[in-house]
C-alpha positions in Angstrom: 0.0 0.1 0.1 1.2 3.5 -0.7 1.4 6.3 2.0 0.7 9.8 0.9 0.7 13.0 2.9 -1.3 15.7 2.1 1.0 19.1 2.0 -1.1 20.8 5.1 -0.1 17.7 7.2 3.3 17.9 6.2 3.4 21.7 6.9 2.0 21.3 10.5 4.4 18.7 11.7 7.0 21.2 10.6 5.6 24.0 12.3 5.5 21.3 15.5 9.1 20.4 14.9 10.0 23.9 15.0 7.8 24.9 18.1 9.5 22.0 20.0 12.7 22.7 19.0 12.4 26.1 20.1 11.3 25.1 23.3 14.2 22.7 23.8 17.1 21.3 21.6 16.4 18.0 20.7 12.3 17.9 21.3 11.7 18.7 17.9 13.1 15.5 16.6 11.7 13.1 19.1 8.4 14.7 17.9 9.5 13.6 14.5 11.0 10.8 15.4 7.7 9.7 17.0 5.0 10.9 14.3 7.3 9.0 11.8 7.1 5.9 14.1 3.0 6.0 14.1 3.0 6.4 10.3 5.0 3.3 9.9 2.5 1.4 12.3 -0.3 2.8 10.5 1.5 1.1 6.9 1.5 -2.2 8.7 -1.7 -1.8 10.7 -4.0 0.7 8.2 -7.4 -1.3 9.1 -6.9 -1.9 12.9 -8.3 1.5 14.3 -11.8 2.3 14.3 -13.5 4.3 11.4 -14.4 7.4 13.3 -18.2 8.9 12.4 -16.8 11.2 9.9 -15.1 8.4 8.1 -11.5 8.6 8.9 -9.2 6.7 11.5 -6.9 8.4 14.1 -3.8 7.2 16.2 -2.6 9.0 18.9 0.9 9.9 19.7 2.5 8.3 22.6 4.2 11.1 24.2 3.0 14.1 22.5 -0.5 15.4 22.5 -0.9 15.0 18.8 -2.6 12.3 16.2 -2.7 11.3 12.7 -5.7 11.4 11.2 -6.1 9.1 7.9 -8.4 7.8 5.4 -7.4 4.5 2.6 -8.7 5.3 -0.7 -7.9 2.0 -2.9 -4.5 1.2 -2.6 -3.4 4.6 -0.9 -3.2 5.7 2.5 -4.0 9.2 3.0 -2.5 11.1 5.9 -4.9 13.9 6.4 -3.5 15.7 9.7 -0.9 15.5 12.1 -2.5 17.8 14.6 -2.7 18.8 17.9 -5.2 16.8 20.0 -6.6 20.2 21.7 -6.0 22.8 19.2 -8.5 23.8 16.8 -10.4 20.3 16.6 -11.4 18.8 13.6 -10.3 22.0 11.6 -8.8 19.7 9.1 -11.6 17.2 8.1 -12.2 18.9 4.8 -9.2 17.7 3.4 -10.9 14.3 2.9 -13.2 15.2 0.1 -10.3 17.0 -1.6 -8.3 13.8 -2.3 -8.6 11.1 -5.2 
């Protein structure tokens, strides 16, 4: 299965990494590593998380208060958001309708 990350999600992760690096050197890199590990887990277990009412699946990061929202379309995993769990919830949901 192919994995694609929408540009907005990649940008959100980059902003979060930069913000955490400002707080403490190396902390942003820990976030990046955790996000990449979660994406690898999703690639191996895409069907395990339940489908939420809005039609997406979600994996929470273990250390940071972020989650990865994604949908599976045919043979592609689309990462829709890498979002903070307490900031602007569900702002990214419109992205699911914008992918093919």
